C-alpha positions as CSV (number, residue, x, y, z in Angstrom):
1,M,0.0,0.0,0.0
2,N,1.5,3.4,-1.1
3,Q,1.4,6.6,0.9
4,K,-1.7,8.0,-0.9
5,E,-3.6,4.8,-0.1
6,K,-2.4,5.0,3.5
7,Y,-3.7,8.6,3.7
8,V,-7.1,7.4,2.5
9,L,-7.3,4.9,5.3
10,Q,-6.4,7.6,7.9
11,L,-9.2,9.8,6.5
12,Q,-11.6,7.0,6.7
13,K,-10.8,6.3,10.4
14,K,-9.7,9.6,12.0
15,A,-11.9,12.6,12.4
16,R,-8.9,14.6,13.7
17,Q,-7.1,14.1,10.3
18,R,-10.2,15.0,8.4
19,R,-10.6,18.2,10.5
20,K,-6.9,19.1,10.1
21,D,-6.9,18.7,6.4
22,K,-10.4,20.0,5.8
23,V,-11.3,17.0,3.6
24,F,-13.5,14.0,3.7
25,I,-14.0,10.7,1.8
26,V,-16.9,10.0,-0.6
27,E,-17.7,6.4,-1.7
28,G,-19.9,4.9,-4.4
29,P,-21.0,6.0,-7.9
30,K,-24.1,8.0,-6.6
31,M,-22.3,10.0,-4.1
32,F,-19.4,10.5,-6.5
33,Q,-21.7,11.7,-9.4
34,E,-23.5,14.1,-7.1
35,L,-20.3,15.6,-5.5
36,P,-19.9,19.2,-6.9
37,R,-16.7,19.0,-9.1
38,E,-15.2,22.0,-7.4
39,R,-15.0,19.9,-4.2
40,L,-13.3,17.0,-5.8
41,L,-9.6,16.6,-5.0
42,Q,-8.6,13.1,-5.8
43,T,-10.3,9.9,-7.2
44,F,-9.4,6.2,-6.7
45,V,-11.0,3.4,-8.7
46,S,-10.7,-0.4,-8.5
47,E,-9.5,-2.4,-11.6
48,S,-12.9,-4.1,-11.9
49,F,-14.9,-0.9,-11.6
50,L,-13.0,0.7,-14.3
51,K,-13.7,-2.0,-16.8
52,S,-17.4,-1.2,-16.9
53,N,-17.6,2.4,-15.7
54,E,-14.9,4.3,-17.5
55,S,-17.6,6.7,-19.0
56,L,-18.3,7.9,-15.5
57,L,-14.8,9.2,-15.2
58,H,-14.7,11.2,-18.4
59,G,-12.6,14.3,-18.0
60,I,-11.5,13.4,-14.4
61,S,-8.0,12.2,-13.4
62,Y,-8.0,9.1,-11.3
63,E,-5.8,6.5,-9.7
64,I,-6.3,2.8,-10.4
65,V,-6.1,0.4,-7.4
66,K,-6.1,-3.3,-7.3
67,D,-9.4,-4.8,-6.1
68,A,-7.8,-6.3,-3.0
69,V,-6.2,-2.9,-2.1
70,F,-9.5,-1.0,-2.8
71,A,-11.4,-3.5,-0.5
72,D,-9.0,-2.4,2.3
73,L,-9.5,1.3,1.6
74,S,-13.3,1.0,1.6
75,D,-15.4,1.6,4.7
76,T,-18.1,-0.8,3.4
77,K,-18.3,-4.5,3.5
78,T,-19.2,-4.6,-0.3
79,P,-17.0,-1.9,-1.9
80,Q,-18.5,-0.1,-4.8
81,G,-15.3,0.4,-6.7
82,I,-14.9,4.3,-6.6
83,L,-14.0,6.8,-3.8
84,A,-12.8,10.3,-3.7
85,I,-11.2,12.8,-1.4
86,A,-13.2,15.9,-1.3
87,R,-12.9,19.4,0.2
88,Q,-15.1,20.0,3.3
89,Y,-17.9,22.6,3.5
90,E,-17.5,25.7,5.7
91,Y,-20.6,27.5,6.8
92,K,-21.3,30.4,9.2
93,I,-24.2,30.2,11.5
94,E,-26.0,32.9,9.6
95,D,-26.1,30.6,6.6
96,L,-28.7,28.5,8.4
97,W,-31.5,31.0,8.1
98,H,-31.0,32.2,4.5
99,A,-34.6,31.3,3.7
100,K,-37.4,33.7,4.0
101,E,-39.1,31.5,6.6
102,P,-36.3,29.3,8.0
103,L,-36.8,25.7,9.0
104,L,-34.1,24.4,11.3
105,L,-33.0,21.4,13.2
106,V,-31.1,22.0,16.5
107,L,-29.3,18.8,17.7
108,D,-28.0,18.1,21.1
109,T,-25.3,15.4,21.1
110,I,-26.7,13.0,18.5
111,Q,-24.3,10.0,18.5
112,D,-25.6,7.5,16.0
113,P,-24.2,8.1,12.5
114,G,-27.3,6.7,10.8
115,N,-29.5,9.0,12.8
116,L,-27.6,12.1,11.8
117,G,-27.4,11.1,8.2
118,T,-31.1,10.4,8.0
119,M,-31.9,13.7,9.6
120,F,-30.1,15.5,6.8
121,R,-31.8,13.4,4.2
122,A,-35.3,13.9,5.6
123,G,-34.5,17.5,6.3
124,E,-33.6,18.2,2.6
125,A,-36.8,16.4,1.5
126,A,-38.8,18.5,3.9
127,G,-37.3,21.9,2.8
128,I,-35.0,22.5,5.8
129,S,-32.8,25.5,5.6
130,G,-30.0,24.4,8.0
131,V,-28.9,22.1,10.9
132,L,-27.2,23.5,14.1
133,M,-25.4,21.0,16.2
134,N,-23.1,21.0,19.2
135,R,-19.6,19.6,18.9
136,E,-20.5,16.5,20.9
137,T,-22.7,15.5,18.0
138,V,-21.2,12.8,15.7
139,D,-18.9,14.0,12.9
140,I,-20.9,14.9,9.7
141,Y,-17.8,13.6,7.7
142,N,-17.9,10.1,9.4
143,P,-18.2,7.7,6.5
144,K,-21.4,6.1,7.8
145,V,-23.0,9.6,8.2
146,I,-22.0,10.5,4.7
147,R,-23.6,7.3,3.3
148,S,-26.8,7.9,5.2
149,T,-27.2,11.4,3.9
150,M,-27.5,10.0,0.3
151,G,-26.0,13.3,-1.0
152,S,-27.9,15.7,1.2
153,L,-24.7,16.6,2.9
154,Y,-23.8,18.5,-0.3
155,R,-26.9,20.7,-0.2
156,V,-28.0,21.2,3.4
157,P,-26.0,24.0,5.4
158,F,-24.8,23.0,8.8
159,Y,-22.9,24.5,11.7
160,Y,-21.1,22.9,14.6
161,S,-21.5,25.1,17.7
162,A,-18.8,25.4,20.4
163,H,-21.5,27.0,22.7
164,L,-24.9,25.7,21.6
165,S,-26.8,27.7,24.2
166,E,-25.3,30.9,23.0
167,D,-26.0,30.1,19.4
168,I,-29.6,29.1,20.2
169,K,-30.0,32.8,21.5
170,K,-28.9,34.0,18.1
171,V,-31.4,31.8,16.4
172,K,-34.2,33.1,18.6
173,A,-33.0,36.7,18.1
174,H,-33.6,36.1,14.4
175,G,-37.3,35.5,15.2
176,I,-37.2,31.7,14.8
177,Q,-39.5,29.9,17.2
178,L,-38.0,26.8,18.6
179,Y,-39.9,23.6,19.6
180,A,-38.4,20.9,21.8
181,A,-39.5,17.4,21.1
182,H,-40.1,16.5,24.8
183,L,-41.9,13.7,26.8
184,E,-43.3,16.5,29.0
185,G,-44.8,18.3,26.0
186,E,-48.5,19.1,26.3
187,A,-49.2,20.3,22.8
188,S,-49.4,17.7,20.1
189,Y,-46.9,18.4,17.3
190,D,-49.7,18.8,14.7
191,Q,-51.5,21.5,16.7
192,V,-48.7,24.0,16.4
193,D,-48.2,26.6,13.5
194,Y,-44.8,26.2,11.8
195,K,-45.4,28.4,8.8
196,G,-43.2,31.1,10.2
197,G,-39.5,30.7,11.0
198,S,-39.3,27.5,13.1
199,G,-36.8,25.0,14.4
200,F,-37.1,21.6,16.1
201,M,-34.8,20.7,19.0
202,I,-33.8,17.0,19.1
203,G,-31.9,15.5,22.0
204,N,-29.4,12.6,22.5
205,E,-30.7,9.2,21.7
206,S,-30.6,7.9,25.2
207,R,-31.1,10.9,27.5
208,G,-32.9,13.4,25.3
209,L,-32.3,17.2,25.4
210,C,-30.3,18.5,28.3
211,K,-32.4,20.6,30.7
212,E,-30.5,23.9,29.9
213,L,-31.3,23.6,26.3
214,A,-34.8,22.3,26.7
215,D,-35.6,25.3,28.9
216,M,-34.7,27.6,26.0
217,A,-37.4,26.2,23.7
218,D,-40.5,28.5,23.1
219,D,-42.6,25.3,23.7
220,Y,-42.5,21.6,24.3
221,I,-44.3,19.4,21.8
222,K,-45.0,15.7,21.8
223,I,-45.8,13.1,19.2
224,P,-48.9,11.1,20.5
225,M,-48.2,7.3,20.4
226,C,-50.2,4.2,20.9
227,G,-49.3,1.0,22.7
228,Q,-46.6,0.9,25.3
229,V,-44.0,2.9,23.3
230,E,-42.5,5.8,25.3
231,S,-40.3,7.4,22.7
232,L,-39.2,7.2,19.1
233,N,-35.9,6.9,17.4
234,A,-34.4,10.4,17.2
235,A,-34.2,10.5,13.4
236,V,-37.8,9.2,13.1
237,A,-39.1,11.9,15.5
238,A,-37.2,14.6,13.6
239,S,-38.7,13.4,10.3
240,I,-42.3,13.5,11.5
241,L,-41.9,17.0,12.9
242,L,-40.1,18.2,9.7
243,F,-42.7,16.8,7.5
244,E,-45.6,18.2,9.4
245,A,-44.0,21.7,8.9
246,A,-43.5,20.9,5.2
247,R,-47.3,19.9,5.0
248,Q,-48.4,23.1,6.6
249,R,-46.1,25.3,4.4
250,R,-47.5,23.6,1.2
251,G,-51.0,24.4,2.4
């Protein structure tokens, strides 16, 4: 394995290296095709992939890797034969409310990569304007998160906050109403008006929103449930709330 290939492995496994170099890894034809070309820095393809997908690489320089080596570089059990090093996105918090009536997600220490990726994907589908997260939330450039976004990473602005409570104050000062998904909520989520600037606060998978942040919400809301279920998966709850806002805004 040469130095370039060892570097790819480092980027796959180490968030610190990705942050230092401001890059991330993209895997698979779909994510590669959707990656804005100005973000693309370097491309690697397996020998078998190249045989049937050379047209995908038209006008792009790339490095050919033996299939066995590519399998070692890939973060997936079934490598798709193409990966790229890409330049990270850099947003300011103000980029999150660029829309006329912003719709935000505010995330407190989301730890599961699949949950974060799904929130980005559902958020884009629902017309979200941005995601605000604390630094304890899983790295958006974690390979599992990237795959779960299915390309939404490229299009949804996001900001990692060093002081989430202070940045929530900035959000509220911009006239955005914040609603905490909370077990103590009295209002059902579908009884609240989200047509103006709105944001949903979603807490950690096991402990929910910390009290300090929950207390900053304009209101607690709940998702009524049948049976003996006490709570929903964080990404499922976020999706339900976002699509209710989208439904109201269509109306």
